[in-house]
MARBA-3410 file (N, C-alpha, C, O; in Angstrom, 1 decimal):
216
1.0,-1.2,0.0,-0.1,-0.1,0.1,1.0,1.0,-0.1,1.0,1.7,-1.1 ~ 1.8,1.3,0.8,2.9,2.6,1.0,3.3,2.9,-0.6,3.0,3.9,-1.2 ~ 3.9,1.9,-1.0,4.7,1.9,-2.3,3.7,2.6,-3.3,4.0,3.7,-3.9 ~ 2.4,1.9,-3.4,1.4,2.4,-4.3,1.0,3.6,-4.1,0.7,4.2,-5.1 ~ 0.9,4.2,-3.0,0.6,5.5,-2.7,1.7,6.5,-3.0,1.4,7.6,-3.3
3.0,6.2,-2.9,4.0,6.9,-3.2,4.0,7.1,-5.0,4.0,8.2,-5.6 ~ 4.0,5.8,-5.5,4.2,5.8,-6.9,3.0,6.4,-7.8,3.1,6.8,-9.0 ~ 1.9,6.4,-7.2,0.6,7.1,-7.8,0.2,8.5,-7.4,-0.5,9.3,-8.1 ~ 0.8,8.6,-6.2,0.4,10.3,-5.5,-1.0,10.4,-5.3,-1.6,11.5,-5.2 ~ -1.8,8.9,-5.0,-3.2,9.2,-5.0,-3.6,9.1,-3.2,-2.8,8.9,-2.3
-4.6,9.1,-3.3,-5.2,9.0,-1.8,-5.3,7.5,-1.3,-5.3,6.6,-2.1 ~ -5.3,7.3,-0.2,-5.5,5.9,0.5,-6.8,5.3,0.0,-6.9,4.1,-0.3 ~ -7.9,6.1,-0.1,-9.3,5.8,-0.1,-9.3,5.3,-1.6,-9.6,4.1,-2.0 ~ -8.9,6.2,-2.4,-8.8,5.6,-4.0,-8.1,4.5,-4.3,-8.5,3.6,-5.1 ~ -7.0,4.4,-3.5,-6.1,2.9,-3.7,-6.9,1.9,-3.4,-6.8,0.9,-4.2
-7.8,1.9,-2.3,-8.4,0.9,-1.6,-9.7,0.6,-2.7,-10.0,-0.5,-3.0 ~ -10.2,1.6,-3.0,-11.7,1.4,-4.0,-10.9,0.9,-5.4,-11.5,-0.2,-5.8 ~ -9.9,1.2,-6.0,-9.0,0.7,-7.4,-9.0,-0.7,-6.9,-9.6,-1.5,-7.7 ~ -8.4,-1.2,-5.9,-8.0,-2.4,-5.7,-9.4,-3.4,-5.6,-9.5,-4.6,-6.0 ~ -10.3,-2.7,-4.9,-11.5,-3.6,-5.0,-12.3,-3.9,-6.2,-12.9,-4.9,-6.5
-12.0,-2.6,-7.2,-12.5,-2.7,-8.4,-12.0,-3.8,-9.3,-12.6,-4.6,-10.0 ~ -10.5,-3.8,-9.0,-10.0,-4.9,-9.6,-9.9,-6.4,-9.2,-9.6,-7.3,-10.0 ~ -10.4,-6.5,-7.8,-10.8,-7.7,-7.6,-12.0,-8.2,-8.3,-12.1,-9.4,-8.7 ~ -12.8,-7.2,-8.4,-14.2,-7.6,-9.0,-13.9,-8.0,-10.6,-14.6,-8.9,-11.1 ~ -13.0,-7.3,-11.1,-12.6,-7.6,-12.4,-12.2,-9.1,-12.8,-12.4,-9.9,-13.7
-11.4,-9.2,-11.7,-10.6,-10.6,-11.7,-11.7,-11.8,-11.5,-11.6,-12.8,-12.0 ~ -12.9,-11.7,-10.6,-13.9,-12.4,-10.3,-14.6,-12.9,-11.5,-14.9,-14.0,-11.8 ~ -15.0,-11.7,-12.1,-16.1,-11.8,-13.4,-15.0,-12.5,-14.4,-15.5,-13.5,-15.0 ~ -13.9,-12.2,-14.6,-12.9,-12.7,-15.6,-12.9,-14.3,-15.2,-13.2,-15.1,-16.1 ~ -12.7,-14.8,-14.1,-12.4,-16.2,-13.7,-13.7,-16.9,-14.0,-13.8,-18.0,-14.5
-14.8,-16.2,-13.5,-16.4,-16.9,-14.0,-16.6,-17.2,-15.5,-17.3,-18.1,-15.9 ~ -16.1,-16.3,-16.2,-16.4,-16.2,-17.6,-15.3,-17.0,-18.4,-15.5,-17.2,-19.6 ~ -14.3,-17.6,-17.8,-13.4,-18.5,-18.4,-13.0,-19.9,-17.6,-11.9,-20.4,-17.5 ~ -14.1,-20.2,-17.2,-14.0,-21.5,-16.7,-13.8,-22.7,-17.6,-14.5,-23.1,-18.5 ~ -12.7,-23.3,-17.2,-12.3,-24.4,-18.2,-11.7,-25.7,-17.1,-11.0,-25.5,-16.2
-12.2,-26.7,-17.5,-11.7,-28.1,-17.0,-10.5,-28.5,-17.2,-10.0,-28.5,-18.3 ~ -9.6,-28.9,-16.0,-8.4,-29.1,-16.0,-8.2,-30.8,-16.3,-9.1,-31.5,-15.9 ~ -7.3,-31.2,-16.8,-7.0,-32.7,-16.4,-7.4,-33.4,-18.0,-7.3,-32.7,-19.0 ~ -7.7,-34.5,-18.1,-7.8,-35.1,-19.0,-6.9,-36.6,-19.0,-6.2,-36.9,-18.0 ~ -6.9,-37.7,-20.3,-6.3,-38.9,-20.2,-5.1,-38.4,-19.8,-4.6,-37.3,-20.1
-4.2,-39.5,-18.7,-3.1,-39.1,-18.4,-2.5,-38.1,-17.5,-1.4,-38.2,-17.1 ~ -3.4,-37.2,-17.3,-3.2,-36.2,-16.3,-3.5,-36.4,-14.9,-4.6,-36.8,-14.6 ~ -2.5,-36.2,-14.0,-2.4,-36.2,-12.7,-3.2,-34.8,-12.0,-2.8,-33.6,-12.2 ~ -4.4,-35.2,-11.2,-5.1,-34.0,-10.9,-5.1,-34.0,-9.1,-6.0,-34.7,-8.5 ~ -4.1,-33.3,-8.5,-4.1,-33.2,-6.9,-5.3,-32.4,-6.5,-5.5,-31.2,-6.9
-6.1,-33.0,-5.6,-7.5,-32.1,-5.1,-7.4,-32.3,-3.8,-7.2,-33.4,-3.2 ~ -7.7,-31.0,-3.2,-7.8,-30.8,-1.7,-8.6,-29.7,-1.2,-9.0,-28.8,-2.0 ~ -8.9,-29.7,0.1,-9.7,-28.8,0.6,-9.1,-28.3,1.9,-8.5,-29.1,2.6 ~ -9.3,-26.9,2.1,-8.6,-26.2,3.5,-9.7,-25.3,3.9,-10.5,-24.7,3.3 ~ -9.4,-25.3,5.5,-9.9,-23.8,6.3,-9.2,-22.8,5.9,-8.0,-23.0,5.8
-9.7,-21.9,5.8,-8.7,-20.6,5.4,-8.0,-20.3,6.9,-6.8,-20.4,7.1 ~ -9.0,-20.0,7.9,-8.2,-19.9,9.4,-9.1,-20.8,10.3,-10.2,-21.2,10.1 ~ -8.0,-20.9,11.5,-8.4,-21.6,12.4,-8.1,-20.7,13.7,-7.2,-19.9,13.7 ~ -8.9,-21.0,14.7,-8.4,-20.3,16.1,-7.4,-21.5,16.7,-7.6,-22.7,16.4 ~ -6.4,-21.1,17.5,-5.5,-21.8,18.2,-6.5,-22.7,19.1,-7.2,-22.1,19.9
-6.4,-24.1,19.0,-7.3,-24.7,19.9,-8.6,-24.5,20.2,-9.2,-25.0,21.1 ~ -8.9,-23.7,19.1,-10.5,-23.3,19.0,-10.7,-22.3,20.0,-11.9,-22.1,20.2 ~ -9.8,-21.6,20.9,-10.1,-20.6,21.9,-9.9,-19.3,21.1,-9.4,-19.1,20.0 ~ -10.6,-18.3,22.0,-10.7,-17.1,21.9,-11.8,-16.4,21.0,-12.8,-17.1,20.9 ~ -11.9,-15.1,20.4,-12.8,-14.7,19.5,-13.0,-15.3,18.4,-12.1,-15.9,17.9
-14.3,-15.4,17.6,-14.2,-16.1,16.3,-13.4,-15.0,15.2,-13.1,-13.8,15.5 ~ -13.0,-15.6,14.3,-12.3,-14.5,13.4,-12.8,-14.9,12.1,-13.5,-15.9,11.8 ~ -12.6,-13.7,11.0,-13.2,-13.6,9.6,-12.5,-15.1,9.2,-11.5,-15.7,9.7 ~ -13.4,-15.7,8.2,-12.9,-16.7,7.4,-12.9,-18.1,8.4,-12.4,-19.1,7.9 ~ -13.4,-18.1,9.5,-13.2,-19.3,10.2,-14.0,-20.2,9.5,-13.5,-21.2,9.1
-15.3,-20.1,9.4,-16.2,-20.9,8.6,-15.9,-21.2,7.1,-16.5,-22.1,6.6 ~ -15.1,-20.5,6.3,-14.7,-20.5,4.8,-13.8,-22.1,4.8,-12.9,-22.4,5.6 ~ -14.4,-23.0,3.8,-13.7,-23.8,3.3,-13.4,-23.4,1.7,-14.1,-22.7,0.9 ~ -12.1,-24.0,1.4,-11.9,-23.6,0.0,-11.5,-25.0,-0.6,-10.7,-25.7,0.0 ~ -12.0,-25.5,-1.8,-11.8,-26.6,-2.5,-10.9,-26.1,-3.8,-11.1,-25.2,-4.6
-9.9,-26.9,-3.8,-9.0,-26.6,-5.0,-8.4,-28.0,-5.8,-8.4,-29.1,-5.3 ~ -8.1,-27.7,-6.8,-7.3,-28.8,-7.8,-6.1,-28.2,-8.7,-6.1,-27.0,-9.0 ~ -5.1,-29.1,-9.0,-4.0,-28.6,-9.6,-3.7,-29.9,-10.6,-3.5,-31.1,-10.3 ~ -3.8,-29.3,-11.9,-3.1,-30.5,-12.8,-1.3,-30.5,-12.8,-0.6,-29.8,-13.5 ~ -1.1,-31.3,-12.2,0.4,-31.6,-12.2,1.2,-31.6,-13.5,2.4,-31.2,-13.5
0.5,-32.0,-14.6,1.1,-31.8,-16.1,1.1,-30.4,-16.3,2.2,-29.9,-16.6 ~ 0.0,-29.7,-16.3,-0.1,-28.2,-16.9,0.3,-27.1,-15.8,0.9,-26.1,-16.1 ~ -0.2,-27.5,-14.5,-0.1,-26.6,-13.5,-1.4,-25.8,-13.5,-1.7,-25.0,-12.6 ~ -2.2,-25.9,-14.4,-3.4,-25.4,-14.4,-4.4,-25.5,-13.1,-4.3,-26.7,-12.7 ~ -5.2,-24.9,-12.3,-5.8,-25.1,-11.3,-7.2,-24.5,-11.2,-7.7,-23.7,-12.1
-7.8,-24.9,-9.9,-9.3,-24.3,-10.0,-9.4,-24.1,-8.1,-9.0,-24.9,-7.3 ~ -9.9,-22.9,-8.0,-10.2,-22.7,-6.5,-11.7,-22.5,-6.4,-12.2,-21.8,-7.3 ~ -12.5,-22.9,-5.5,-13.7,-22.6,-5.2,-14.1,-22.4,-3.7,-13.6,-23.2,-2.9 ~ -14.9,-21.6,-3.2,-15.3,-21.6,-1.8,-16.5,-22.5,-1.9,-17.4,-22.5,-2.7 ~ -16.4,-23.3,-0.7,-17.5,-24.1,-0.4,-18.2,-24.1,1.2,-17.5,-23.8,2.2
-19.4,-24.5,1.2,-19.9,-24.2,2.6,-19.6,-25.2,3.6,-19.7,-25.1,4.9 ~ -19.0,-26.3,3.0,-18.7,-27.7,4.0,-18.0,-28.6,2.8,-17.9,-28.2,1.6 ~ -17.7,-29.7,3.3,-16.8,-30.9,2.7,-18.1,-31.7,2.4,-17.7,-32.7,1.9 ~ -19.1,-31.9,2.5,-19.9,-33.0,2.4,-20.1,-33.1,0.5,-20.0,-32.4,-0.4 ~ -20.5,-34.5,0.6,-20.3,-35.0,-1.0,-21.3,-34.2,-2.0,-21.0,-34.0,-3.1
-22.3,-33.9,-1.3,-23.3,-33.4,-2.2,-23.0,-31.6,-2.5,-23.6,-31.0,-3.4 ~ -22.2,-31.1,-1.7,-21.7,-29.9,-2.0,-20.4,-30.0,-3.0,-20.4,-29.3,-4.0 ~ -19.4,-30.9,-2.7,-18.4,-30.9,-3.5,-18.4,-31.5,-4.7,-17.6,-31.0,-5.6 ~ -19.0,-32.3,-5.0,-19.0,-33.3,-6.3,-19.4,-32.6,-7.5,-18.8,-32.8,-8.5 ~ -20.4,-31.8,-7.4,-20.9,-30.9,-8.5,-19.9,-29.9,-8.9,-19.7,-29.7,-10.1
-19.3,-29.4,-7.9,-17.9,-28.4,-8.4,-16.9,-29.2,-8.8,-16.2,-28.7,-9.6 ~ -16.5,-30.5,-8.4,-15.7,-31.2,-9.2,-16.1,-31.7,-10.9,-15.4,-31.8,-11.9 ~ -17.1,-31.9,-10.6,-18.0,-32.1,-12.1,-17.6,-31.0,-13.1,-17.2,-31.2,-14.3 ~ -17.8,-29.9,-12.5,-17.5,-28.6,-13.3,-16.1,-28.4,-13.7,-15.9,-28.1,-14.8 ~ -15.2,-28.7,-12.8,-13.6,-28.3,-13.1,-12.9,-29.5,-13.7,-12.0,-29.3,-14.6
-13.2,-30.6,-13.4,-12.2,-32.0,-13.6,-12.7,-32.4,-14.9,-13.9,-32.5,-15.1 ~ -11.8,-32.9,-15.8,-12.0,-33.4,-17.1,-12.3,-34.9,-16.8,-11.9,-35.4,-15.7 ~ -13.0,-35.8,-17.6,-13.0,-37.0,-17.4,-12.0,-38.0,-17.7,-11.1,-37.5,-18.5 ~ -11.8,-38.9,-17.4,-10.3,-39.8,-17.7,-9.0,-39.2,-17.0,-7.9,-39.6,-17.2 ~ -9.3,-38.2,-16.2,-8.2,-38.0,-15.4,-8.0,-38.9,-14.4,-8.9,-39.7,-14.0
-6.6,-38.7,-13.7,-6.3,-39.5,-12.5,-6.0,-38.6,-11.2,-5.0,-37.9,-10.9 ~ -7.3,-38.8,-10.5,-7.2,-37.7,-9.2,-6.7,-38.4,-8.0,-7.1,-39.5,-7.6 ~ -5.7,-37.6,-7.4,-5.0,-37.7,-6.2,-5.9,-36.9,-5.1,-6.0,-35.7,-5.1 ~ -6.6,-37.7,-4.1,-7.1,-36.9,-2.8,-6.4,-37.5,-1.5,-5.5,-38.4,-1.4 ~ -6.9,-36.8,-0.4,-6.9,-37.4,1.0,-7.9,-38.4,1.2,-8.7,-38.7,0.3
-7.8,-39.0,2.3,-8.8,-40.1,2.7,-10.2,-39.8,3.1,-10.9,-40.6,3.6 ~ -10.5,-38.4,2.9,-11.8,-37.7,3.6,-12.8,-38.8,2.7,-12.6,-39.3,1.5 ~ -13.9,-39.0,3.6,-14.9,-39.7,2.9,-15.9,-39.2,1.9,-16.5,-39.9,1.1 ~ -15.9,-37.9,1.9,-16.6,-37.4,0.7,-16.0,-37.8,-0.7,-16.8,-37.8,-1.6 ~ -14.8,-38.1,-0.8,-14.4,-38.5,-2.1,-14.5,-39.9,-2.4,-14.3,-40.2,-3.6
-14.9,-40.9,-1.6,-15.6,-42.3,-2.0,-16.2,-42.3,-3.0,-17.1,-41.5,-3.0 ~ -16.2,-43.1,-4.1,-16.9,-43.1,-5.0,-16.9,-41.9,-6.3,-17.7,-41.8,-7.2 ~ -15.9,-41.2,-6.0,-16.1,-40.1,-7.0,-15.2,-40.4,-8.3,-15.3,-39.5,-9.2 ~ -14.7,-41.3,-8.6,-14.1,-42.0,-9.9,-15.2,-42.2,-10.6,-15.1,-41.7,-11.7 ~ -16.2,-42.8,-10.4,-17.2,-43.2,-11.4,-18.1,-42.0,-11.7,-18.6,-41.8,-12.9
-18.3,-41.2,-10.6,-19.2,-39.9,-10.8,-18.5,-38.8,-11.6,-19.2,-37.9,-12.0 ~ -17.5,-38.9,-11.8,-16.3,-38.0,-12.7,-16.1,-38.6,-13.8,-15.8,-38.0,-14.8 ~ -16.3,-40.0,-13.9,-15.5,-40.9,-15.0,-13.9,-40.6,-15.3,-13.4,-40.0,-16.2 ~ -13.1,-41.2,-14.1,-11.9,-40.8,-14.0,-11.5,-42.1,-14.4,-12.2,-43.1,-14.5 ~ -10.3,-42.0,-14.7,-9.5,-43.6,-15.2,-9.0,-44.1,-14.0,-8.9,-45.3,-13.9
-8.6,-43.1,-12.9,-8.3,-43.6,-11.5,-8.6,-42.7,-10.4,-8.8,-41.5,-10.6 ~ -8.7,-43.2,-9.2,-8.9,-42.4,-8.0,-7.7,-42.9,-6.9,-7.9,-44.0,-6.2 ~ -6.7,-42.2,-6.7,-5.7,-42.6,-5.9,-5.7,-41.6,-4.4,-5.9,-40.4,-4.3 ~ -5.5,-42.6,-3.5,-5.5,-41.8,-2.2,-4.2,-41.7,-1.3,-3.4,-42.6,-1.1 ~ -4.3,-40.4,-0.7,-3.0,-40.5,0.2,-3.6,-40.2,1.7,-4.5,-39.3,1.8
-3.1,-40.9,2.6,-3.6,-40.6,3.9,-2.6,-39.6,4.7,-1.6,-40.0,5.3 ~ -3.0,-38.5,4.7,-2.4,-37.4,5.3,-1.7,-37.6,6.9,-0.7,-37.0,7.4 ~ -2.6,-38.5,7.4,-2.0,-38.6,8.6,-0.6,-39.6,8.9,-0.2,-39.9,10.0 ~ -0.2,-40.0,7.7,1.2,-40.5,7.6,2.1,-39.6,6.6,3.3,-39.9,6.4 ~ 1.5,-38.6,5.9,2.4,-37.9,4.9,1.7,-37.4,3.8,0.5,-37.7,3.7
2.2,-36.7,2.9,1.6,-36.2,1.6,1.9,-37.2,0.3,1.6,-36.9,-0.8 ~ 2.5,-38.2,0.5,2.9,-39.1,-0.5,2.7,-40.4,-0.1,3.0,-40.8,1.1 ~ 2.2,-41.2,-1.1,2.3,-42.9,-0.9,3.6,-43.6,-0.9,4.0,-43.8,-2.0 ~ 4.3,-44.1,0.1,5.6,-44.5,0.1,5.9,-45.6,-0.9,7.0,-46.0,-1.3 ~ 4.9,-46.2,-1.2,4.9,-47.5,-2.1,5.0,-46.9,-3.8,5.7,-47.4,-4.7
4.3,-45.8,-3.9,3.9,-45.2,-5.2,4.6,-43.8,-5.3,4.0,-42.8,-4.8 ~ 5.6,-43.6,-5.9,6.2,-41.9,-5.8,5.3,-41.2,-6.5,5.0,-40.1,-6.1 ~ 4.6,-41.6,-7.6,3.7,-40.7,-8.2,2.6,-40.2,-7.6,2.0,-39.2,-8.0 ~ 2.2,-41.0,-6.4,1.1,-40.4,-5.8,1.2,-39.8,-4.7,1.6,-40.4,-3.7 ~ 0.9,-38.4,-4.8,1.3,-37.4,-3.8,0.5,-35.9,-4.2,0.2,-35.5,-5.3
0.3,-35.4,-2.8,-0.6,-34.3,-3.1,0.0,-33.0,-2.8,-0.7,-31.9,-2.6 ~ 1.4,-33.1,-2.6,2.3,-31.8,-2.2,1.7,-30.4,-3.2,1.7,-29.3,-2.8 ~ 1.4,-31.0,-4.5,1.3,-30.0,-5.6,0.1,-29.1,-5.1,0.2,-27.9,-5.1 ~ -1.0,-29.7,-4.6,-2.1,-28.6,-4.1,-2.0,-28.1,-2.7,-2.6,-27.1,-2.2 ~ -1.1,-28.8,-2.0,-0.8,-28.4,-0.5,-0.1,-27.0,-0.5,-0.1,-26.3,0.5
0.6,-26.7,-1.6,1.7,-26.1,-1.6,1.1,-24.4,-2.0,1.7,-23.3,-1.9 ~ 0.0,-24.6,-2.4,-0.9,-23.3,-2.6,-1.6,-22.7,-1.4,-1.9,-21.5,-1.4 ~ -2.1,-23.5,-0.5,-2.7,-23.0,0.6,-2.0,-21.8,1.4,-2.6,-20.8,1.8 ~ -0.8,-21.9,1.6,-0.3,-21.0,2.4,-0.3,-19.6,1.9,-0.7,-18.8,2.6 ~ 0.2,-19.4,0.6,0.0,-18.0,0.1,-1.2,-17.7,-0.1,-1.4,-16.5,-0.1
-2.4,-18.5,-0.4,-3.6,-18.0,-0.4,-4.1,-17.7,0.8,-5.0,-16.9,0.7 ~ -3.9,-18.1,1.9,-4.1,-17.7,3.3,-3.5,-16.4,3.6,-4.2,-15.6,4.2 ~ -2.4,-16.2,3.3,-1.5,-15.1,3.6,-2.3,-13.7,2.7,-2.4,-12.6,3.2 ~ -2.8,-14.0,1.6,-3.4,-12.9,0.8,-5.0,-12.6,1.3,-5.5,-11.5,1.3 ~ -5.6,-13.8,1.8,-7.1,-13.6,2.3,-6.9,-13.2,3.5,-7.9,-12.7,3.9
-6.0,-13.1,4.5,-5.7,-12.4,5.9,-6.2,-10.8,5.6,-6.9,-10.2,6.5 ~ -5.9,-10.2,4.5,-6.2,-8.8,4.2,-7.7,-8.5,4.1,-8.1,-7.4,4.4 ~ -8.5,-9.5,3.6,-10.0,-9.4,3.6,-10.5,-8.9,4.9,-10.1,-9.3,6.0 ~ -11.3,-8.1,4.8,-12.1,-7.3,6.1,-13.3,-7.9,6.5,-13.7,-7.7,7.7 ~ -14.1,-8.9,5.4,-15.2,-9.5,5.9,-15.4,-10.6,5.3,-15.0,-10.7,4.2
-15.9,-11.8,5.9,-16.4,-13.1,5.4,-16.6,-12.7,3.9,-15.9,-13.2,3.0 ~ -17.5,-11.8,3.5,-18.2,-11.5,2.0,-17.2,-11.4,1.1,-17.2,-12.0,0.0 ~ -16.1,-10.6,1.6,-15.2,-10.2,0.5,-13.9,-11.0,0.5,-12.9,-10.5,-0.1 ~ -13.8,-12.1,1.2,-13.1,-13.0,1.1,-13.1,-13.6,-0.2,-12.0,-13.8,-0.7 ~ -14.5,-14.0,-1.1,-14.6,-14.8,-2.3,-13.7,-13.6,-3.5,-13.2,-13.9,-4.6
-13.8,-12.6,-2.9,-12.6,-11.5,-3.9,-11.4,-12.0,-3.9,-10.8,-12.3,-4.9 ~ -10.9,-12.0,-2.8,-9.4,-12.4,-2.5,-9.1,-13.6,-3.1,-8.0,-13.7,-3.7 ~ -10.1,-14.8,-3.1,-9.7,-16.1,-3.7,-9.8,-15.8,-5.0,-8.9,-16.3,-5.6 ~ -10.6,-15.0,-5.8,-10.9,-14.9,-7.2,-9.4,-14.2,-7.8,-8.9,-14.5,-8.8 ~ -8.9,-13.2,-6.6,-7.6,-12.5,-7.0,-6.3,-13.5,-7.2,-5.5,-13.4,-8.1
-6.3,-14.3,-6.3,-5.3,-15.1,-6.2,-5.2,-16.3,-7.1,-4.1,-16.9,-7.4 ~ -6.4,-16.6,-7.7,-6.8,-17.4,-9.0,-6.2,-16.9,-10.2,-5.4,-17.5,-11.0 ~ -6.7,-15.6,-10.2,-6.3,-14.8,-11.7,-4.7,-14.6,-11.6,-4.0,-14.8,-12.5 ~ -4.3,-14.2,-10.6,-2.7,-13.9,-10.5,-2.0,-15.1,-10.8,-1.0,-15.2,-11.5 ~ -2.6,-16.2,-10.2,-1.8,-17.6,-10.6,-1.7,-17.9,-12.0,-0.7,-18.3,-12.5
-3.0,-17.7,-12.7,-3.3,-17.7,-14.1,-2.6,-16.8,-14.9,-2.2,-17.2,-16.0 ~ -2.3,-15.7,-14.6,-1.5,-14.9,-15.3,0.2,-15.0,-15.3,1.0,-14.5,-16.1 ~ 0.4,-15.9,-14.1,2.0,-16.1,-13.7,2.2,-17.6,-14.3,3.3,-18.0,-14.4 ~ 1.2,-18.3,-14.7,1.2,-19.4,-15.5,1.0,-18.9,-17.0,1.4,-19.9,-17.6 ~ 0.7,-18.2,-17.6,0.6,-18.0,-18.7,1.7,-17.0,-19.3,2.1,-17.1,-20.5
2.2,-16.0,-18.6,3.1,-15.4,-19.0,4.4,-15.3,-18.2,5.4,-14.5,-18.6 ~ 4.4,-16.1,-17.1,5.8,-16.3,-16.5,5.8,-15.2,-15.3,4.9,-14.4,-14.9 ~ 6.9,-15.2,-14.8,7.1,-14.3,-13.3,7.2,-13.1,-13.5,6.6,-12.4,-12.6 ~ 7.9,-12.4,-14.6,8.3,-11.0,-14.6,7.7,-10.3,-15.9,8.1,-9.1,-16.1 ~ 7.0,-10.9,-16.6,6.4,-10.0,-18.0,5.1,-9.5,-17.4,4.0,-10.0,-17.5
5.4,-8.1,-16.6,4.5,-7.4,-16.1,3.7,-6.7,-17.1,2.5,-6.5,-17.0 ~ 4.3,-6.3,-18.3,3.8,-5.4,-19.2,2.6,-6.5,-19.9,1.4,-6.1,-19.9 ~ 2.8,-7.6,-20.3,1.9,-8.5,-20.8,0.7,-8.7,-19.7,-0.5,-8.6,-20.1 ~ 1.0,-8.9,-18.5,0.1,-9.3,-17.4,-1.0,-7.7,-17.4,-2.2,-7.8,-17.2 ~ -0.3,-6.8,-17.5,-1.1,-5.7,-17.6,-2.0,-5.5,-18.5,-3.2,-5.1,-18.2
-1.6,-5.7,-19.8,-2.5,-5.6,-20.8,-3.6,-6.7,-20.9,-4.8,-6.5,-21.2 ~ -3.2,-7.9,-20.6,-4.2,-8.6,-20.2,-5.4,-8.4,-19.3,-6.5,-8.8,-19.5 ~ -4.9,-7.6,-18.2,-5.8,-7.3,-17.3,-6.8,-6.3,-18.0,-8.0,-6.6,-18.0 ~ -6.2,-5.2,-18.6,-6.7,-4.4,-19.1,-7.9,-4.7,-20.1,-8.9,-4.1,-20.3 ~ -7.4,-6.0,-20.8,-8.4,-6.3,-21.9,-9.7,-6.8,-21.0,-10.8,-6.6,-21.3
-9.4,-7.5,-19.9,-10.5,-8.3,-19.2,-11.4,-7.0,-18.6,-12.5,-7.3,-18.2 ~ -11.1,-5.9,-18.5,-11.5,-4.6,-18.0,-12.5,-4.3,-19.1,-13.7,-4.1,-18.9 ~ -11.9,-4.4,-20.1,-12.9,-4.0,-21.3,-13.8,-4.9,-21.7,-14.8,-4.4,-22.3 ~ -13.8,-6.2,-21.4,-14.9,-7.3,-21.5,-15.7,-7.3,-20.3,-16.8,-7.8,-20.4 ~ -15.5,-6.8,-19.2,-16.3,-6.6,-18.1,-17.2,-5.5,-18.4,-18.4,-5.5,-18.0
-16.5,-4.3,-19.1,-17.3,-3.2,-18.9,-17.3,-2.5,-20.6,-16.8,-1.4,-20.8 ~ -17.7,-3.2,-21.4,-17.4,-2.6,-23.0,-18.2,-1.6,-23.5,-18.2,-1.1,-24.6 ~ -19.0,-1.2,-22.6,-19.6,0.2,-23.1,-21.3,0.0,-23.2,-21.7,-1.1,-23.0 ~ -22.0,0.9,-23.4,-23.4,1.0,-23.4,-23.9,-0.3,-24.6,-23.4,-0.5,-25.7 ~ -25.0,-0.9,-24.0,-25.7,-2.1,-24.8,-24.8,-3.2,-25.3,-25.2,-4.0,-26.2
-23.7,-3.2,-24.7,-22.9,-4.3,-25.2,-22.5,-5.2,-24.2,-21.9,-4.7,-23.3 ~ -22.6,-6.3,-24.2,-22.1,-7.7,-23.4,-21.0,-8.6,-24.0,-21.1,-9.3,-25.0 ~ -19.9,-8.5,-23.3,-18.9,-9.8,-23.6,-18.9,-10.8,-22.4,-19.4,-11.9,-22.6 ~ -18.4,-10.3,-21.2,-18.4,-10.9,-20.1,-19.9,-10.9,-19.3,-20.3,-9.8,-18.9 ~ -20.6,-12.0,-19.0,-21.6,-11.8,-18.0,-21.3,-11.6,-16.5,-20.4,-12.2,-16.0
-22.0,-10.7,-15.9,-21.5,-10.1,-14.9,-22.9,-10.6,-13.9,-23.0,-10.2,-12.7
END
């Protein structure tokens, strides 16, 4: 925030409003560019996380305490999805996985009961399980591990801590996903291409009177 204030010579209120606007663009762009990840021969690591927890469940309730995020990463292409969910029940998570995971993928999950039977529902080539109580990989089969998805939770939680309310956490999740897609597409330091891509999404969100490109 401090560097942005210095570089733009703008007020703090304006910077906050601009960032909120940018997150809304990220959210709309993500929803209008949903694609399934995976496919034949692709390993998809899937996991869910609680954004925040109180230590030993003590003290005041904190923002995001009730927020679960379901995510998946294609180990072959690094493409990913993230989605806020109300709980980890089968009837909640399965339709979301159907939306984001391509048939004939090889899915890797933990041993949570909600994943049982997911292979037939999604039409997978295989569903492999890692028991996190013993680690994040299967010692007998080196290709079966969930470290890929586990590694994104920490940076997501760091970003989401900036959110002011439970309602705005969704925008921070979308910002994280949008940034990660740009990083995957343009690389770590191609800031010019990333900026142009974002401005093109702004144009698609707000194309002008009586025009619709992205649904809002």
